[in-house]
Phi, psi and omega in degrees: 000130175288135180247149177237125179270112184234041183226048187290338177285340177282311174194162184240154173300148179292127179290146176304323180297321179291318179300315181297319180294324180290321177296319176300317182293333179296335181269000179270115189281324194289158170272130183301343180270353180277149185264354179283179186301317181295319178295320180294326177295318177296318179298319180296320179296318180294319181290329174299315179295320179300317180290328176296314179296315180299316181297319180293331180271349186072042180232185176253149182307319183290351178274351187263122175249115180285139180225185178278356180159181180293330180297313177294323179299319178297317179297320180297322182280329192256340183302130178082006181240148172264108183235142183257148179209176176259165182289355179271353180295154174298148181305330181299331176265313187300326184292344180261351194248165167276118188269087184219008178279131182287146177225137183265179184298336179272000178088009182272134186253139176259123179246122181255338181229076187305321185297341180237033184227156173243138182213122180290144174290317180214141182275136184289333184269317185258339184081359183297131181258134181262155169275128184274119177285148178297136176085011179298142180285309185224137170233131172279105184266004193304310184282332181279335184299120179089350181251327180230146183286131171198164175229126181305320182294342180260346185289335184075024181258142181285315182227149174221150178237142180217162181223137185293321190284357176274351181227026175098009175265183181281160173284153175089018176212140179203198181201150167255128178257128189233131175296137183310134177090359180280135180275114177243118181276127180298134174266330173255116185246145182169255187278356176081020178295170181053048177058034176080007186254351178201096185284160180117140179303130186292149176281080188300319181296312179296319180297319178299318177295321178299312181300315180294321179294319180297318179296316180293320179297323178295321177296318179299317181298314180294331180281354176087017185296329183285339172293323177291323179293325178299324177299320179294318179301318180292323175300315180299310184294322179295320180297319180287316182298327182296332187235359180229082189291337182278345186287135182253128177265117188279131175076007185286355174264001179246168172292132182232161166302140186291345186257358194248131173228121176242123182223146186246129171242096190308130178092350178253104189301138181300320180298322178295317179298317180302315181294319180293322178292321179298317178297333178274357176101020184235130176264111177226186186221155172261007181164203180293136181297333180289351177250012183297149180088351179257120180275090180206162179285156179293120177298325181296316182289324176297318178298330179281352177107004175282151179289165177301321180294316179296314181297329178278359182247023184264148174231140177243128172246126179230127188261168179212182184301337180268357180288145182231161181301325179295329177296311184289327179288320176296320178298312182302317180295317180294316180298317181295324176296316179293322179294321178296321177294321177300314180296322180295318179294324181288336178081000000 
């Protein structure tokens, strides 16, 4: 059976550029903290990657703190602080915050105290993109990085978090981006790596892959690839909307990531849809991959005002550079056949 991967917001295939950079890094013997030639070679490789990530983000190299992923980056920025957020934030941010920022049915969040608030640039489940208020403390840039143009230095945000595997890099590496002069207390203490803000020998192989992936993703963005992907997303939604009148497309009245479609068919459980699509050869999601295996409604959709039943009936399709029109059309046909059977059983 031919399979189509339509879950790019969960994770992305490893880019060839990242794979090549990681293989190169495997042959580098030195510890980046050592002062001999081998250590300096490792350090140079790491700093090249740091500058690649910074350039793609519109930041400076010294602003980038490498971590094990966006989850650790969020913890590093938020531990010990009282920060406010909305219920649509990823659990990696939401679990540290006071969840009291209002969000409307279109996924738009109201921030009244930016200096003490966290606000995602783009939502992983709905794709809704937020307007960044000046002086915001933290923004989860993970889903927007490489998909929409922005520069950290222009956002007016104190901290940002990103993850390599969302843009074609390896899993297990990410970064916290910090505005110059911000006091960040190390959560991992020891050898003083990452300018004293994150101790532990750096994951040189992963970091090298991250840098190469960030650079390649930036080229794709400048080349307009996501405009082409948006056309595919619209083809998919139009095909479904024409024949499934009860289905609700979440966030489609707001600015969204060009690759993301989240739609609700009330009463048809998202987990059931995921399994039926998987049997048909399609990898999709019922929500954030970090919440997989948990049979519960989407907290993000509930926060937006959808009922528990509606939130539990959502499916997310997220496309990427390797997605093709035949993928989305085959998916739409399979989904519509399954949806018709669901309606027939329901009577």
